[in-house]
KEDRENNU-793091 format. One line per field, with one value per residue (C-alpha): residue in one letter; x, y, z; chain. Coordinates in nm, 2 decimals, always signed. Example, Ala and Ser with C-alpha at 12.3 -4.5 7.8 and 13.67 -1.06 7.14 Angstrom:
<torvexs>
ketor <- c(A; S)
px <- c(+1.23; +1.37)
py <- c(-0.45; -0.11)
pz <- c(+0.78; +0.71)
pake <- c(A; A)
</torvexs>
This chain:
<torvexs>
ketor <- c(X; X; X; X; X; X; X; X; X; X; X; X; X; X; X; X; X; X; X; X; X; X; X; X; X; X; X; X; X; X; X; X; X; X; X; X; X; X; X; X; X; X; X; X; X; X; X; X; X; X; X; X; X; X; X; X; X; X; X; X; X; X; X; X; X; X; X; X; X; X; X; X; X; X; X; X; X; X; X; X; X; X; X; X; X; X; X; X; X; X; X; X; X; X; X; X; X; X; X; X; X; X; X; X; X; X; X; X; X; X; X; X; X; X; X; X; X; X; X; X; X; X; X; X; X; X; X; X; X; X; X; X; X; X; X; X; X; X; X; X; X; X; X; X; X; X; X; X; X; X; X; X; X; X; X; X; X; X; X; X; X; X; X; X; X; X; X; X; X; X; X; X; X; X; X; X; X; X; X; X; X; X; X; X; X; X; X; X; X; X; X; X; X; X; X; X; X; X; X; X; X; X; X; X; X; X; X; X; X; X; X; X; X; X; X; X; X; X; X; X; X; X; X; X; X; X; X; X; X; X; X; X; X; X; X; X; X; X; X; X; X; X; X; X; X; X; X; X; X; X; X; X; X; X; X; X; X; X; X; X; X; X; X; X; X; X; X; X; X; X; X; X; X; X; X; X; X; X; X; X; X; X; X; X; X; X; X; X; X; X; X; X; X; X; X; X; X; X; X; X; X; X; X; X; X; X; X; X; X; X; X; X; X; X; X; X; X; X; X; X; X; X; X; X; X; X; X; X; X; X; X; X; X; X; X; X; X; X; X; X; X; X; X; X; X; X; X; X; X; X; X; X; X; X; X; X; X; X; X; X; X; X; X; X; X; X; X; X; X; X; X; X; X; X; X; X; X; X; X; X; X; X; X; X; X; X; X; X; X; X; X; X; X; X; X; X; X; X; X; X; X; X; X; X; X; X; X; X; X; X; X; X; X; X; X; X; X; X; X; X; X; X; X; X; X; X; X; X; X; X; X; X; X; X; X; X; X; X; X; X; X; X; X; X; X; X; X; X; X; X; X; X; X; X; X; X; X; X; X; X; X; X; X; X; X; X; X; X; X; X; X; X; X; X; X; X; X; X; X; X; X; X; X; X; X; X; X; X; X; X; X; X; X; X; X; X; X; X; X; X; X; X; X; X; X; X; X; X; X; X; X; X; X; X; X; X; X; X; X; X; X; X; X; X; X; X; X; X; X; X; X; X; X; X; X; X; X; X; X; X; X; X; X; X; X; X; X; X; X; X; X; X; X; X; X; X; X; X; X; X; X; X; X; X; X; X; X; X; X; X)
px <- c(-10.65; -10.92; -11.19; -11.56; -11.72; -11.91; -11.70; -11.65; -11.28; -11.17; -11.54; -11.47; -11.35; -11.64; -11.49; -11.63; -11.41; -11.05; -10.89; -10.51; -10.30; -9.92; -9.64; -9.70; -10.05; -10.42; -10.55; -10.92; -11.14; -11.32; -11.54; -11.45; -11.80; -11.65; -11.53; -11.76; -11.51; -11.35; -11.00; -10.78; -10.72; -10.40; -10.42; -10.08; -10.08; -10.08; -9.71; -9.63; -9.90; -9.84; -9.48; -9.48; -9.15; -9.22; -9.57; -9.41; -9.14; -9.44; -9.64; -9.33; -9.21; -9.58; -9.65; -9.33; -9.43; -9.77; -9.58; -9.52; -9.75; -9.66; -9.85; -9.65; -9.68; -9.98; -10.09; -10.14; -10.43; -10.43; -10.23; -10.45; -10.52; -10.88; -10.85; -10.52; -10.56; -10.30; -10.38; -10.30; -10.56; -10.44; -10.55; -10.74; -10.57; -10.82; -10.59; -10.29; -9.96; -9.65; -9.57; -9.89; -9.83; -9.47; -9.60; -9.87; -9.69; -9.32; -9.11; -9.25; -9.24; -8.91; -9.12; -9.36; -9.08; -8.91; -9.21; -9.27; -8.93; -8.93; -9.24; -9.10; -8.77; -8.99; -9.14; -8.83; -8.69; -8.93; -8.89; -8.54; -8.57; -8.77; -8.52; -8.71; -8.57; -8.82; -8.58; -8.80; -8.86; -9.00; -9.30; -9.52; -9.50; -9.55; -9.94; -10.09; -10.38; -10.66; -10.50; -10.15; -10.02; -9.76; -9.80; -9.53; -9.67; -9.53; -9.26; -9.13; -9.27; -8.95; -8.71; -8.99; -8.95; -8.58; -8.54; -8.76; -8.55; -8.82; -8.70; -9.02; -8.92; -9.20; -9.10; -8.73; -8.80; -9.00; -8.76; -8.43; -8.43; -8.43; -8.18; -7.88; -7.52; -7.52; -7.86; -7.75; -7.43; -7.67; -7.48; -7.65; -7.86; -7.91; -8.09; -7.86; -7.98; -8.35; -8.20; -8.04; -8.34; -8.52; -8.25; -8.38; -8.73; -8.64; -8.43; -8.72; -8.96; -8.71; -8.59; -8.87; -8.70; -8.49; -8.11; -8.03; -8.23; -8.12; -8.27; -8.27; -8.28; -7.88; -7.81; -7.95; -7.84; -7.48; -7.52; -7.58; -7.30; -7.04; -7.16; -7.26; -7.62; -7.66; -7.61; -7.98; -7.89; -7.83; -8.18; -8.33; -8.13; -8.19; -8.23; -8.10; -7.74; -7.89; -8.11; -7.87; -7.65; -7.92; -7.98; -7.58; -7.53; -7.84; -7.70; -7.34; -7.22; -6.99; -7.16; -6.91; -7.03; -7.38; -7.65; -7.56; -7.90; -8.28; -8.25; -7.94; -8.13; -8.43; -8.22; -8.10; -8.46; -8.58; -8.32; -8.39; -8.75; -8.68; -8.84; -8.70; -8.33; -8.06; -7.99; -7.70; -7.43; -7.27; -6.94; -6.67; -6.62; -6.80; -6.90; -6.67; -6.71; -6.63; -6.42; -6.41; -6.17; -6.24; -6.45; -6.18; -5.91; -5.78; -5.78; -5.44; -5.53; -5.21; -4.85; -4.53; -4.22; -3.88; -3.67; -3.33; -3.01; -2.89; -2.60; -2.78; -3.01; -2.70; -2.55; -2.87; -2.92; -2.54; -2.61; -2.91; -2.73; -2.45; -2.72; -2.85; -2.49; -2.45; -2.79; -2.69; -2.36; -2.53; -2.81; -2.53; -2.32; -2.64; -2.75; -2.40; -2.41; -2.75; -2.64; -2.34; -2.55; -2.81; -2.50; -2.33; -2.67; -2.68; -2.34; -2.39; -2.46; -2.81; -2.88; -3.02; -3.37; -3.49; -3.81; -3.98; -4.01; -4.32; -4.25; -4.60; -4.64; -4.27; -4.13; -3.89; -3.56; -3.69; -3.82; -3.50; -3.29; -3.54; -3.51; -3.13; -3.10; -3.27; -3.05; -3.36; -3.40; -3.68; -3.82; -4.14; -4.40; -4.66; -4.79; -5.15; -5.39; -5.47; -5.72; -5.53; -5.17; -4.97; -4.78; -4.46; -4.56; -4.58; -4.92; -4.89; -4.60; -4.52; -4.44; -4.64; -4.48; -4.36; -4.32; -3.99; -3.75; -3.41; -3.16; -3.06; -3.42; -3.66; -3.96; -4.24; -4.40; -4.65; -4.62; -4.87; -4.97; -5.16; -5.53; -5.67; -5.73; -6.01; -6.12; -6.45; -6.69; -6.88; -7.23; -7.38; -7.72; -7.77; -8.06; -8.01; -8.03; -7.80; -7.58; -7.59; -7.52; -7.23; -7.06; -7.12; -6.94; -6.64; -6.61; -6.76; -7.09; -7.37; -7.33; -7.57; -7.84; -7.95; -8.19; -8.14; -8.36; -8.19; -8.32; -8.09; -8.11; -8.45; -8.57; -8.44; -8.10; -7.75; -7.64; -7.33; -7.14; -6.85; -6.59; -6.55; -6.52; -6.17; -6.05; -5.84; -6.03; -6.01; -6.21; -6.54; -6.55; -6.88; -6.97; -7.25; -7.53; -7.70; -8.02; -8.24; -8.56; -8.62; -8.70; -8.85; -9.16; -9.27; -9.60; -9.55; -9.71; -9.93; -9.68; -9.94; -9.99; -9.65; -9.33; -9.08; -8.79; -8.97; -9.06; -8.67; -8.61; -8.91; -8.82; -8.47; -8.63; -8.84; -8.58; -8.68; -8.53; -8.61; -8.58; -8.73; -8.89; -9.10; -9.24; -9.57; -9.76; -10.02; -10.21; -10.01; -9.75; -9.40; -9.24; -9.54; -9.60; -9.89; -9.86; -9.64; -9.55; -9.58; -9.93; -9.99; -10.09; -9.86; -9.67; -9.28; -8.98; -8.71; -8.54; -8.77; -8.73; -9.04; -9.10; -9.28; -9.46; -9.41; -9.58; -9.37; -9.37; -9.53; -9.22; -8.96; -8.74; -8.39; -8.27; -8.02; -8.27; -8.19; -8.53; -8.44; -8.07; -8.23; -8.45; -8.14; -7.96; -8.22)
py <- c(+1.86; +1.84; +2.09; +2.04; +2.09; +2.41; +2.52; +2.90; +2.99; +3.33; +3.42; +3.48; +3.16; +2.90; +2.55; +2.41; +2.09; +1.92; +1.96; +1.87; +1.72; +1.79; +1.72; +2.02; +2.11; +2.06; +2.27; +2.36; +2.52; +2.80; +3.08; +3.42; +3.56; +3.92; +3.97; +3.69; +3.52; +3.14; +3.12; +2.81; +2.78; +2.61; +2.44; +2.38; +2.02; +1.99; +1.88; +2.24; +2.45; +2.35; +2.49; +2.84; +2.94; +2.78; +2.95; +3.29; +3.22; +3.09; +3.40; +3.63; +3.44; +3.42; +3.79; +3.87; +3.64; +3.83; +4.14; +3.96; +4.05; +3.90; +3.73; +3.39; +3.39; +3.26; +3.56; +3.53; +3.71; +3.67; +3.47; +3.41; +3.17; +3.06; +2.87; +2.71; +2.65; +2.84; +2.91; +3.10; +3.22; +3.23; +3.27; +2.94; +2.80; +2.59; +2.35; +2.08; +2.10; +2.05; +1.73; +1.56; +1.69; +1.54; +1.18; +1.19; +1.35; +1.38; +1.39; +1.74; +1.90; +2.14; +2.45; +2.38; +2.30; +2.59; +2.82; +2.68; +2.71; +3.08; +3.17; +3.00; +3.19; +3.52; +3.46; +3.39; +3.71; +3.90; +3.73; +3.80; +4.12; +4.16; +3.96; +3.64; +3.31; +3.00; +2.73; +2.47; +2.51; +2.17; +2.06; +1.98; +2.40; +2.47; +2.51; +2.53; +2.71; +2.61; +2.85; +2.74; +3.02; +2.92; +3.00; +2.93; +2.88; +2.82; +3.11; +3.14; +2.81; +2.63; +2.88; +2.84; +2.45; +2.46; +2.72; +2.50; +2.19; +1.99; +1.70; +1.49; +1.20; +1.30; +1.68; +1.57; +1.29; +1.52; +1.81; +1.63; +1.55; +1.92; +2.02; +2.24; +2.12; +2.44; +2.29; +1.94; +2.07; +2.28; +2.59; +2.93; +2.95; +3.25; +3.33; +3.07; +2.78; +2.84; +2.84; +2.50; +2.37; +2.50; +2.34; +2.00; +2.06; +2.16; +1.85; +1.66; +1.81; +1.73; +1.38; +1.26; +1.17; +1.36; +1.41; +1.21; +0.90; +0.68; +0.46; +0.76; +1.11; +1.10; +0.89; +1.14; +1.46; +1.33; +1.27; +1.64; +1.74; +1.45; +1.34; +1.48; +1.39; +1.19; +1.45; +1.54; +1.47; +1.11; +1.08; +1.30; +1.27; +1.56; +1.87; +2.18; +2.25; +2.61; +2.40; +2.16; +2.46; +2.60; +2.27; +2.23; +2.59; +2.57; +2.24; +2.34; +2.27; +2.54; +2.86; +3.06; +2.83; +2.87; +3.12; +3.44; +3.55; +3.47; +3.75; +3.61; +3.25; +3.42; +3.59; +3.23; +3.09; +3.36; +3.33; +2.93; +3.01; +3.27; +3.54; +3.89; +3.80; +3.99; +4.32; +4.30; +4.53; +4.76; +4.67; +4.79; +4.43; +4.27; +3.90; +3.70; +3.78; +3.68; +3.95; +3.96; +4.14; +4.51; +4.53; +4.57; +4.38; +4.06; +3.78; +3.60; +3.25; +3.10; +3.23; +3.20; +3.20; +3.26; +2.97; +2.94; +2.97; +2.61; +2.63; +2.69; +2.36; +2.14; +2.25; +2.19; +1.84; +1.74; +1.86; +1.64; +1.34; +1.41; +1.42; +1.09; +0.94; +1.06; +0.91; +0.59; +0.60; +0.70; +0.43; +0.17; +0.29; +0.26; -0.08; -0.23; -0.08; -0.23; -0.58; -0.55; -0.45; -0.73; -1.00; -0.84; -0.90; -1.27; -1.35; -1.21; -1.48; -1.42; -1.38; -1.68; -1.72; -1.70; -1.74; -1.41; -1.39; -1.25; -0.94; -0.81; -0.69; -0.61; -0.27; -0.16; -0.25; -0.59; -0.65; -0.52; -0.78; -1.08; -0.98; -0.93; -1.30; -1.40; -1.15; -0.90; -0.54; -0.36; -0.04; +0.18; +0.26; +0.44; +0.51; +0.40; +0.44; +0.11; +0.01; -0.31; -0.27; -0.03; +0.26; +0.22; -0.16; -0.30; -0.36; -0.53; -0.67; -0.72; -0.99; -1.18; -1.43; -1.77; -1.62; -1.65; -1.33; -1.28; -1.19; -0.80; -0.73; -0.51; -0.61; -0.30; -0.24; -0.03; +0.12; +0.18; +0.54; +0.39; +0.49; +0.76; +1.06; +1.33; +1.63; +1.65; +1.92; +2.15; +2.05; +2.28; +2.45; +2.20; +1.96; +1.59; +1.50; +1.80; +1.64; +1.31; +1.46; +1.64; +1.34; +1.13; +1.38; +1.39; +1.01; +0.97; +0.80; +0.91; +0.76; +0.78; +1.06; +1.23; +1.50; +1.78; +2.09; +2.41; +2.77; +2.91; +2.64; +2.56; +2.24; +1.97; +2.14; +2.02; +2.16; +2.00; +1.69; +1.42; +1.43; +1.83; +2.01; +2.03; +1.70; +1.47; +1.12; +0.80; +0.77; +0.61; +0.67; +0.79; +1.12; +1.14; +1.42; +1.61; +1.76; +2.03; +1.98; +2.32; +2.50; +2.22; +2.32; +2.22; +2.27; +2.41; +2.22; +2.35; +2.40; +2.61; +2.45; +2.25; +2.34; +2.52; +2.30; +1.97; +2.12; +2.20; +1.85; +1.86; +2.18; +2.09; +1.77; +1.97; +2.21; +2.50; +2.75; +2.92; +3.28; +3.51; +3.39; +3.63; +3.60; +3.69; +3.65; +3.40; +3.15; +2.85; +2.69; +2.86; +2.80; +2.68; +2.81; +3.06; +3.18; +3.12; +3.29; +3.17; +3.01; +2.64; +2.50; +2.76; +2.60; +2.78; +2.69; +2.49; +2.72; +2.95; +3.10; +3.05; +3.31; +3.21; +3.40; +3.16; +3.16; +3.37; +3.50; +3.82; +3.90; +3.81; +4.14; +3.97; +3.68; +3.53; +3.24; +2.91; +2.92; +3.27; +3.13; +2.86; +3.07; +3.32; +3.04; +2.86)
pz <- c(+2.26; +1.98; +1.95; +1.92; +1.60; +1.67; +1.95; +1.95; +1.99; +2.15; +2.13; +1.78; +1.56; +1.51; +1.46; +1.14; +1.07; +1.12; +0.80; +0.91; +1.16; +1.24; +1.47; +1.65; +1.60; +1.45; +1.17; +1.16; +0.90; +1.11; +1.07; +1.19; +1.32; +1.34; +0.98; +0.80; +0.63; +0.66; +0.80; +0.92; +1.28; +1.39; +1.75; +1.92; +2.08; +2.46; +2.49; +2.33; +2.50; +2.84; +2.83; +2.91; +2.77; +2.43; +2.42; +2.49; +2.20; +1.99; +2.02; +1.95; +1.63; +1.51; +1.56; +1.38; +1.08; +1.09; +0.99; +0.64; +0.35; +0.01; -0.26; -0.18; +0.22; +0.39; +0.58; +0.96; +1.09; +1.47; +1.78; +2.07; +2.38; +2.52; +2.84; +2.76; +2.40; +2.22; +1.87; +1.53; +1.28; +0.92; +0.59; +0.44; +0.14; -0.06; -0.24; -0.16; -0.04; -0.27; -0.10; -0.25; -0.57; -0.56; -0.45; -0.74; -1.04; -0.97; -1.15; -1.26; -1.60; -1.56; -1.63; -1.35; -1.12; -1.17; -1.16; -0.82; -0.67; -0.81; -0.63; -0.33; -0.37; -0.40; -0.06; +0.10; -0.05; +0.10; +0.45; +0.46; +0.37; +0.70; +0.88; +0.93; +0.85; +0.78; +0.88; +0.79; +0.42; +0.29; +0.07; +0.33; +0.43; +0.04; -0.03; -0.38; -0.48; -0.74; -0.97; -0.95; -0.69; -0.41; -0.07; +0.20; +0.55; +0.93; +0.91; +1.24; +1.38; +1.35; +1.55; +1.85; +1.83; +1.79; +2.06; +2.32; +2.27; +2.15; +1.93; +1.85; +1.61; +1.39; +1.36; +1.31; +1.05; +0.84; +0.83; +0.83; +0.46; +0.37; +0.66; +0.56; +0.69; +0.91; +1.07; +1.10; +1.30; +1.53; +1.39; +1.35; +1.04; +0.79; +0.45; +0.30; +0.50; +0.37; +0.01; +0.06; +0.16; -0.13; -0.33; -0.19; -0.26; -0.65; -0.65; -0.51; -0.79; -1.08; -0.97; -0.78; -0.48; -0.20; -0.21; +0.10; +0.26; +0.55; +0.81; +1.09; +1.12; +1.24; +0.93; +0.69; +0.85; +0.84; +0.46; +0.45; +0.63; +0.44; +0.12; -0.21; -0.35; -0.68; -0.93; -1.05; -1.41; -1.35; -1.21; -1.50; -1.80; -2.06; -1.80; -1.93; -1.80; -1.64; -1.41; -1.32; -1.24; -1.02; -0.82; -0.78; -0.64; -0.41; -0.26; -0.21; +0.15; +0.14; +0.22; +0.00; -0.30; -0.22; -0.37; -0.11; -0.11; -0.26; -0.53; -0.69; -0.68; -0.84; -1.12; -1.25; -1.19; -1.45; -1.69; -1.69; -1.74; -2.00; -1.84; -1.72; -1.82; -1.63; -1.79; -2.02; -1.91; -2.16; -2.30; -2.52; -2.64; -2.95; -3.02; -3.23; -3.59; -3.95; -4.14; -4.49; -4.72; -4.81; -5.15; -5.43; -5.25; -5.37; -5.12; -5.06; -5.17; -5.24; -5.15; -5.37; -5.16; -5.35; -5.45; -5.30; -5.52; -5.65; -5.46; -5.13; -5.22; -5.25; -4.95; -4.76; -4.91; -4.80; -4.47; -4.43; -4.54; -4.29; -4.02; -4.12; -4.09; -3.74; -3.65; -3.75; -3.55; -3.23; -3.27; -3.32; -2.99; -2.77; -2.92; -2.82; -2.47; -2.41; -2.53; -2.29; -2.02; -2.05; -2.06; -1.76; -1.56; -1.70; -1.56; -1.24; -0.95; -0.81; -0.44; -0.25; -0.17; +0.19; +0.36; +0.49; +0.87; +1.05; +1.20; +1.28; +1.64; +1.69; +1.71; +1.42; +1.60; +1.68; +1.32; +1.18; +1.39; +1.31; +0.93; +0.93; +1.07; +0.73; +0.53; +0.47; +0.57; +0.69; +0.52; +0.70; +0.39; +0.61; +0.93; +1.06; +1.35; +1.52; +1.78; +1.88; +1.79; +2.01; +1.90; +1.72; +1.69; +1.32; +1.18; +0.86; +0.62; +0.27; +0.16; +0.42; +0.63; +0.47; +0.13; -0.05; -0.12; -0.23; +0.05; +0.04; -0.03; +0.23; +0.38; +0.35; +0.70; +0.85; +1.17; +1.42; +1.53; +1.84; +1.89; +1.69; +1.95; +1.87; +2.02; +2.23; +2.07; +2.29; +2.29; +2.57; +2.44; +2.17; +2.15; +2.20; +1.82; +1.72; +1.99; +1.84; +1.49; +1.62; +1.79; +1.50; +1.28; +1.54; +1.54; +1.89; +2.04; +2.25; +2.61; +2.86; +2.88; +3.20; +3.29; +3.55; +3.66; +3.52; +3.57; +3.30; +3.03; +2.82; +2.85; +2.65; +2.56; +2.70; +3.04; +3.07; +2.94; +3.01; +2.92; +2.90; +2.58; +2.42; +2.56; +2.35; +2.39; +2.20; +1.88; +1.91; +2.29; +2.45; +2.57; +2.84; +2.83; +3.10; +2.93; +3.10; +3.23; +3.28; +3.63; +3.89; +4.07; +4.38; +4.56; +4.93; +5.18; +5.46; +5.76; +5.96; +6.34; +6.33; +6.51; +6.32; +6.40; +6.25; +5.92; +5.85; +5.71; +5.50; +5.36; +5.24; +5.06; +4.87; +4.78; +4.97; +5.20; +5.52; +5.47; +5.75; +6.08; +6.27; +6.61; +6.71; +7.07; +7.06; +7.27; +7.09; +7.21; +7.15; +6.80; +6.63; +6.28; +6.28; +5.89; +5.60; +5.31; +4.99; +5.13; +5.14; +4.79; +4.60; +4.30; +4.32; +4.18; +4.37; +4.60; +4.66; +5.01; +5.25; +5.55; +5.88; +6.16; +6.46; +6.79; +7.06; +7.43; +7.53; +7.80; +7.54; +7.50; +7.45; +7.24; +7.49; +7.57; +7.38; +7.19; +7.07; +6.97; +6.77; +6.59; +6.51; +6.38; +6.19)
pake <- c(A; A; A; A; A; A; A; A; A; A; A; A; A; A; A; A; A; A; A; A; A; A; A; A; A; A; A; A; A; A; A; A; A; A; A; A; A; A; A; A; A; A; A; A; A; A; A; A; A; A; A; A; A; A; A; A; A; A; A; A; A; A; A; A; A; A; A; A; A; A; A; A; A; A; A; A; A; A; A; A; A; A; A; A; A; A; A; A; A; A; A; A; A; A; A; A; A; A; A; A; A; A; A; A; A; A; A; A; A; A; A; A; A; A; A; A; A; A; A; A; A; A; A; A; A; A; A; A; A; A; A; A; A; A; A; A; A; A; A; A; A; A; A; A; A; A; A; A; A; A; A; A; A; A; A; A; A; A; A; A; A; A; A; A; A; A; A; A; A; A; A; A; A; A; A; A; A; A; A; A; A; A; A; A; A; A; A; A; A; A; A; A; A; A; A; A; A; A; A; A; A; A; A; A; A; A; A; A; A; A; A; A; A; A; A; A; A; A; A; A; A; A; A; A; A; A; A; A; A; A; A; A; A; A; A; A; A; A; A; A; A; A; A; A; A; A; A; A; A; A; A; A; A; A; A; A; A; A; A; A; A; A; A; A; A; A; A; A; A; A; A; A; A; A; A; A; A; A; A; A; A; A; A; A; A; A; A; A; A; A; A; A; A; A; A; A; A; A; A; A; A; A; A; A; A; A; A; A; A; A; A; A; A; A; A; A; A; A; A; A; A; A; A; A; A; A; A; A; A; A; A; A; A; A; A; A; A; A; A; A; A; A; A; A; A; A; A; A; A; A; A; A; A; A; A; A; A; A; A; A; A; A; A; A; A; A; A; A; A; A; A; A; A; A; A; A; A; A; A; A; A; A; A; A; A; A; A; A; A; A; A; A; A; A; A; A; A; A; A; A; A; A; A; A; A; A; A; A; A; A; A; A; A; A; A; A; A; A; A; A; A; A; A; A; A; A; A; A; A; A; A; A; A; A; A; A; A; A; A; A; A; A; A; A; A; A; A; A; A; A; A; A; A; A; A; A; A; A; A; A; A; A; A; A; A; A; A; A; A; A; A; A; A; A; A; A; A; A; A; A; A; A; A; A; A; A; A; A; A; A; A; A; A; A; A; A; A; A; A; A; A; A; A; A; A; A; A; A; A; A; A; A; A; A; A; A; A; A; A; A; A; A; A; A; A; A; A; A; A; A; A; A; A; A; A; A; A; A; A; A; A; A; A; A; A; A; A; A; A; A; A; A; A; A; A; A; A; A; A; A; A; A; A; A; A; A; A; A; A; A)
</torvexs>
């Protein structure tokens, strides 16, 4: 909800103006009346603030992020709630975000891009040292002060969103340009995921465009998993090799090839900027040197070798002449054999030519019989999958049917492996978009999506799937998802004054169960409900047991009458 200008939030923060809107929150400039300072207040949108589980995670993550204190991290001052409005109070940054700078001025000067990346990396190093992963590094979350200082914001917010199962299109589309491959696959993320995102940001600053684009978030996420980006030096010729290496290492899809920590990336960024280079290790090795002769010693400019005796020279000349004679003899014999072979082949009668039969769609034995009728053979060159041609039948042939071929030759064929089978991945606990990306990567398609209540799986995450995980199914087949809509709640009606027997069906339709029935003497008809717990109007989870007090008989001492038996077995 939008706040009113001048409204006092939390009895402390006076709203001054709306300064920004995002996918999950509105940002206001406000005045802290207690400390007399200007702050930024981020207020959650209704779809987030109405979810109790999300709000709990949101407050926990925000409080953890509030423990960070670093020049390149936006400070969080307070987390609170006022009449259903959940908010975070943070340091107000008078400036612009990095995305706006990129849109205006990209590609940025190399040194400017490296200095911004270095400050982001310093912030990440501090957060990682405190076991906090950002999960949503992108230019929109990088603020720039008037004096050029970088401030990273929204630490921990992405974790609360992903854990809550929210997949709002605006939120996903804004972040997927900077997803790490492990994030796109729905795998656990760590410090290296933040460094990949930083690599995407650095790429965008240097090239003026993001590494991957596509028509949908799914298409972009799949490119992060499967494809290599256009080398940044092709989009920005003349980049120093050291800068190119930093971008390539940060964007490595294999975690083993990516920067292992923010500190290791900081070292390379500083080296590229020419500041605080890594300390050179002491070594016994020395650089390559040009050695000159010692003073007083003569250089060997020309060596004179002793001449051979005349007799030896004559013998050497004789041996050379004999070698030349033998060479001519060998060449002559080889030429004679070659001419004989060509003549032999010329006079051999050639095989008659025949028409190539059509063997596609046949089994190998059927094809061999048909080809044999034309004096031809069949040779399998490879096996391929086919959606149309059954297993063991011929997909294609070479030469094509109707072509001419001499008898005795082979028709080369490709045999079908049948339809390609793939393994169904386990999608439990994934969001819909994560599941769709994983299915695309497994060469499967998303089928129907259903929603069902679950007290164990958070809202928006996959509860179950059909077919089940680890089954072999045809490539391109569909997988249906059952997403959790969280715990269902129901409002308890007023059953007081009604016969207990009548409310049984209504209780079942509401998903409630009878737990305990107590009889109490009254002037009302026997079996009429006198009281209920929880009371009427209570909102409770489906499956909640309900206790009743019903009217009974004052003389009832045994449970052998029909009504008592009915109550007992209710």
